[in-house]
Phi, psi and omega in degrees: 000327180299315179298322178299307185292320178297313181296317178302311182295314182296313183289324176301313179295318181298328184282340181297122180078007181279160180297335178297324177294322176296319178296316180301316180294320178298313179296322182291341175281342180259326186236167174294154185298316186298313177299327178295313180294325177295316178298317177298318181296316179300311181295316181296316180300319181292311181296317183286334173296315177296321180297316180295319178298315179295316179298322178297316179299315180296317181298326179279340186266339186240138178301155189300309185298309178299326179293319179295319177296316178298321178295320177298316177297319179299318180293327173297316177300319178296322178296316178294320177300319179296318178297322179295321178090167180236151172224156177286138174283166178300320179297316180294321179294317179296320179299319179291326183279327185268353181285118179225340185294277181249109182304319183299310183285329176296314179295314181300315180296314181295317180293319180302311181293321181292330184278343179297118180081004180284164183296330178290325176294314180295322177294322178295318176301314180299315180295325183286349179289341187220025182217177175299127184295314180295316179298319179295315180297311183294315180296318181291323179293312180296319180299318181290316180297320179297317179295320179290324176296319177299318179299320180294311183295309182293320179299320178291326181283317187255347181063232184267011182272011179288136178282079186303317181296318178297320177296316180297316181295316179298316179295319179296318178299319178299318178297319180296323177295314177302319179298316179300318179297318179296318179295321178299316179295324182289326184251000000 
């Protein structure tokens, strides 16, 4: 359960202000919410399953202390990445706009491609190096879907009045705190 809750919290925070939230909101303006969330869930589950497998391999291959230090450095990087922010590429925007056949598969395909190499994928890999694989996979998947669902609901309610900079700063601070905890554990 600990791996589930930690992964859920970390990935939820990582997703705040991420380009995936922009994609979720874009898709939700074209399609009903439920097919969008199902597509997000399918893509997230697949990407995070691969991430957990990779993280498990890394966790078994590298000694604990250097791995914990590397994870702390990674979380500092995720915090800086969050402050920098994400934007949709032209390809991602076009994929969201031209998808009309099956909303579920259009969303799943676009999200799958967008998440490859994204900070939530990298954070999931990092989390899986030292936790329950199933708990990490389930928590990271639920955390991402919950953050994207929140973006859809809040985005529809508030439109463009969201304090984007405040959300980014709060998420970055959370990453820096996680990094501090990892450094404390390592030393």
